[in-house]
C-alpha positions in Angstrom: 246.0 65.2 89.7 243.2 66.9 88.8 245.3 69.3 86.3 247.3 66.5 84.8 243.7 65.2 84.4 242.6 68.0 82.6 245.9 68.5 80.6 245.3 64.8 79.5 241.6 65.7 78.2 243.0 69.0 76.1 245.5 66.5 74.3 243.0 63.9 73.4 240.9 66.8 72.4 243.3 68.0 69.8 244.7 64.8 68.8 241.4 63.3 68.5 240.4 66.2 65.9 244.0 66.1 63.7 243.6 62.4 63.3 240.4 61.3 63.4 238.8 61.3 59.4 235.3 60.3 60.7 234.5 62.7 63.0 234.8 66.6 63.0 234.5 68.2 66.8 232.9 71.2 65.8 231.8 73.0 69.7 232.3 71.7 73.1 231.1 73.2 76.1 230.6 71.8 79.7 226.7 70.6 78.1 227.4 69.5 74.8 229.7 68.5 71.8 228.8 69.2 68.7 230.2 66.9 65.8 229.8 66.6 62.0 229.5 62.8 61.6 230.6 61.8 58.2 228.7 59.2 55.6 228.6 55.5 56.1 229.0 55.0 59.9 227.2 53.6 62.6 225.7 56.1 66.5 227.0 53.2 67.8 227.0 49.2 67.9 226.5 46.1 70.1 229.6 45.1 68.3 232.5 47.0 70.5 234.8 46.3 68.0 233.2 48.1 64.9 234.5 51.8 64.7 230.7 54.3 65.5 230.3 57.5 66.2 230.7 55.9 70.0 234.0 54.3 69.7 235.5 57.7 68.1 234.2 59.5 70.9 235.8 57.6 73.7 238.9 58.2 71.6 238.1 61.5 71.2 236.5 62.3 74.8 237.8 58.9 76.9 237.3 61.1 80.5 233.8 61.6 79.3 232.3 58.4 78.9 229.8 57.2 80.9 229.8 53.5 81.9 226.6 53.5 83.6 225.3 54.3 80.2 225.3 50.8 77.8 226.9 53.3 75.0 228.7 55.2 77.1 227.6 58.2 75.7 224.2 59.9 75.0 222.3 59.9 72.1 219.1 62.1 72.5 218.8 62.1 68.2 220.0 60.4 65.7 220.9 60.4 62.1 221.1 57.2 59.7 224.2 54.9 58.7 224.6 56.7 54.9 223.0 60.4 56.3 226.1 63.2 57.4 226.0 66.7 59.3 225.4 67.4 62.6 224.8 65.5 65.8 224.6 67.5 69.5 226.1 65.0 72.3 224.6 65.9 75.5 228.3 65.6 78.3 226.0 64.5 81.1 222.6 63.6 81.7 220.3 67.0 82.6 222.2 68.0 79.3 220.8 65.1 77.4 217.1 65.6 79.7 216.8 69.4 77.9 217.9 68.1 74.3 215.6 65.3 74.6 212.8 67.4 75.8 213.0 70.2 73.0 212.9 66.8 70.4 209.6 65.6 72.0 207.9 69.1 71.7 208.9 69.5 68.4 210.7 73.1 70.1 214.0 72.4 67.8 214.2 72.9 64.2 216.7 70.6 61.9 217.6 71.3 58.7 218.5 69.3 56.3 219.8 69.4 52.4 219.5 66.9 49.9 220.0 66.5 46.5 216.8 64.3 45.0 216.3 62.5 41.5 213.9 64.7 39.2 213.0 67.9 39.1 210.7 69.3 41.7 207.5 71.0 40.1 207.1 73.6 42.5 209.5 75.8 45.2 208.0 74.5 48.0 206.8 71.3 48.8 205.0 70.2 52.0 204.3 66.5 52.5 201.7 64.7 55.2 201.6 61.7 55.4 202.1 59.2 58.4 204.8 56.4 58.0 205.6 53.0 59.4 207.2 49.5 59.1 207.7 48.4 55.9 206.6 44.0 56.6 207.7 43.5 53.5 211.5 43.8 54.2 213.0 41.3 57.0 216.3 41.5 56.6 216.8 45.3 56.8 215.1 48.1 58.6 212.9 49.9 55.9 209.7 52.0 56.1 206.6 53.3 54.0 204.0 55.9 53.4 200.5 54.9 55.0 199.2 54.6 51.7 201.4 51.3 51.3 199.2 48.0 52.1 202.4 46.4 54.0 202.5 49.5 56.4 202.3 49.1 60.0 202.4 51.0 63.3 202.2 54.1 60.9 203.4 57.9 63.0 202.0 61.1 62.1 204.9 62.5 59.5 205.7 65.6 57.8 208.1 67.2 56.0 208.5 71.0 53.9 211.3 70.9 51.1 212.3 73.8 49.2 214.1 74.2 45.8 217.2 75.5 46.2 218.5 74.8 42.6 217.7 72.7 39.9 220.4 71.0 37.4 221.6 67.6 36.8 223.5 64.9 38.5 225.7 62.6 36.2 223.6 63.7 33.1 220.2 63.3 35.0 217.9 65.9 35.9 218.0 66.4 39.8 216.8 69.2 42.3 219.3 70.2 46.1 216.5 71.0 48.4 216.1 72.8 52.1 214.2 70.1 53.8 213.0 71.4 57.1 211.2 67.5 58.6 208.7 69.0 61.5 208.4 65.3 63.0 211.1 62.5 63.4 210.2 59.5 62.4 212.7 56.9 61.0 213.6 57.9 57.5 211.2 60.3 57.2 212.9 62.7 54.9 213.9 59.6 52.7 209.9 58.3 52.9 209.0 61.2 52.0 211.5 61.8 48.7 210.7 58.6 48.1 206.3 58.6 48.2 206.7 62.5 45.8 208.8 60.4 43.5 212.0 62.2 44.0 214.3 59.9 45.3 217.5 60.3 47.0 220.4 60.4 45.0 223.1 57.4 46.1 219.7 56.1 48.5 220.5 52.3 47.7 217.4 51.1 50.4 214.9 53.8 48.7 215.8 53.1 45.1 215.3 49.8 45.6 218.8 48.4 45.2 219.7 50.2 41.8 221.1 53.5 42.9 224.4 52.0 43.0 226.8 54.7 41.0 226.9 57.1 43.4 229.5 57.6 46.0 227.1 58.9 48.6 223.7 59.4 50.0 223.1 62.7 49.0 221.7 63.7 52.6 222.9 66.0 55.1 222.3 67.6 58.2 223.1 71.1 58.0 221.6 72.9 61.3 
């Protein structure tokens, strides 16, 4: 029976990698699954019929689902709905503890790539300003920097930007940047980009709902 279960998991892995357009398995060990999340998809949802990273993981790795967890898989870190890129999914509790610890102690290093509006005036930009909830927004989750009078519960936030390339996006000046968030606040990169006047291309929320033409928000978790 164990052998049959093992074969079933291998089959599920192969079928999942081939058939799923929204999730790509980059690596799997006895401790972790590394996936590449596409843009415009949630990590999980209380609506169990909604297509999320959680539901797709269950289709690919049903034997790894843990019924004791509300969303059946460990999610020690997250990516925004509109952000694509790498996620580390621990397979068991001890692996989750280790991953969570690296984020809490800031031992982990995260790198993103983004295309932003406008041209950076410096090659390296270091932003260090707290981020909190924007109380003006009642229907969506939106954050703002501590210098905004509508900011609540601000917490320290630090991001480093390194210019990779300057050019045009749809005939508008744009800069490609490598982003190193030192802290991990909600929407941190998006808020800090907006704070310095370089909103991410396709960021509908932080462009005051004006940036609607791009097919996606150009922010990707690279490493």
